[in-house]
Residue, then its C-alpha position, 0 to 999 in steps of 0.5 A: m959073772s956066774s957060770v950056766p950051771e951055777l945059773e940052772l941052780r939058782a933057779f932050780r932051787t928057787r923054783e923048789a922053794l915056790s913050789d913048797t912055798v904053795r905046797r905050804i898055802r894049800r895045806r893051811s887053807n886045808v880046814p878039814a885037814r888042818w882040824r885033822e892035823l890038830v886032833e892027831t897032835s892032841r892026841e899024840q901029846l895026851y899020850r906023851d904028857p897027859t897033865p894039861i889037858v887032865a887040869m883043864g879037865a878039872t878046871i871044867g868040872v870045878g868052873i860048872a860045880a862051882i855055878v850049880l852051887g852058885v845057883s842052888t844057893a841064889r834059889h833057897p830061900a835064905s839068900s834073899l834079903a827078906a832074910a835080914d829081916t829076922p834077928m839071928l840068934l848067936p850062942a853065947f858060950t858061958p863056962a862052966k864054974t867051978k867049986k872051990d876045991g876045984t871039981p866041976g860045979s855045972a856043965p857049960k851053957f849056951a846062952r842065945v843072945p840077939d844079933k846086935q850086927n843086923p842093922v834091919a833087926e837092929s831098926k825093928r827092934r828100936a821101931r818095937r820098943g818106941r824109939g824108932t830108927r836114928 
């Protein structure tokens, strides 16, 4: 069996634990104080090591730039499907011919060849020739 001082000490510790729990509940339920505490801890972390916040800022900046670039690209006339109607001319490199003595005979040339990878342009080309599509 316990002695009276041990019982009093146990009751005191129980009261302390209960008041500590109530204090924690009140502190957590106080939203403005928690918000101030959160801001204060993040400021301390910023001064200690700013790397995560700088990385987050860089990520946000890149994301905004990607959105702006995507919107401007989408509004460009070449981004519509109507741009596939016109065939794209691809440059074909023709190397320079050398003379028998090894000196260059002519400068290299670039010829323009029609795009054969564009199915829309190919079908229009066939239609113009009178073959029709497939």
